[in-house]
N, C-alpha and C positions, 0 to 999 in steps of 0.2 A: 504494500500500500504506500503510495506517495502522498506526503502531506502537502497540501496546496495552501497558498496565501492569496487566492484570488480576491482582488479589490481591497485587500488590506493595504494600509498606508504605513510605510516604514521610513523612519528617519535614521540615517547612519552617519555618525560623525567620523572624521578621519577616513573617509571612504574613497579617497583618490588613489590609494595604493594598498598593498599588503592585505592584511586580514579584513580591513574595512571594505576594500574593493571586492574581495571574495564574498563577504556577506551581502553586499549590494547585488552582485551578479547572481548569486544563489537565490535570494528572495525574489528578484525580478523574474528569474527563470521559472519560479513557482507561482507567478501571477501577482506579486505585490507591486504596488506603485511606490517608487523609491525617491526620497530626497537624499541626494548624494552630497554630503557636506564635507568640504576639505578646504583648508586655507591655501593649499597649493604652493606654499612657500618653502624656504630652506629649513633645515633641521633646527636652526636657532629661532625660527618663527618669523624671520624677515621675508620680505618679497611676496606678500600674499597675491594669489592669482586664481582665477576660476578655471584655469586650463586643466588641472588634474581632475577636478570633479566633472568637467565637461567631457573629458575623454571617456570616463566611465559611463556617463549618460549616453554618449554616442554608442558605446558597446551594447548597452542595454537596449537602446532603440533599434540598433541593427539586428538584434536577436528577436525583435517583436515586442519588447517590453515598454514600460512607461516610466520615465524618470525626469527629474529636474535637478540642476546643480545649484549649490549654495556655498558661498565662500566666507560666511561669517565665522567668527571665533567663539568657541565654547568657553574661552577664558574670561569673558565678561558677561554679566547678566544681560546687558543689552544685545550682545551678539547671540547669546543663547535664545533670547526672546525672538530675534529675527529668524533664527533657524526654525523654531516652532511655527512662527507666523508664515514662513514659506510653505510649510506643509498644509497649514489651514487654508491659505490663499489658493494653493494649487489643487488640493484634494479634499478639503473640508474637515479633515480630522487626522488623528494619529492613532494607529493601532499597535505599532511596534517601534521601540526606540533602542538602538544599539549605540551606546556611548563608547566608541572605540578610539577617539582622538586622545592623544597624549604626547607630551613633550617634556623632557627632563633637561632643562637648560643648565643644570649643575653637573651633568655627566661630562667627564673628561675623557677624551680619546687617548688611549695609551698605545703607541706604536713604536 
């Protein structure tokens, strides 16, 4: 038996790559409408861009799914509110929230 998410609305933060991208593609393949949230910037949080999220949205749409990109930050209450508002504006509700975004600016690279 395959679990379906037809017409469910999913918001996934950090969905421009890695696990977030995988979650977005999986849920969309099972019928969910997806808000693909990603800052699209560098590891240090600089250089925000919608390009990472829009690439995932393009993949979802090419496979027959439905999705929109959002590049707001979960690091501020205002950004988080805009992410939620994006789902409400586009799909009228939220059924699934995967908070996958994360950044550790204190992490030092040892090479």
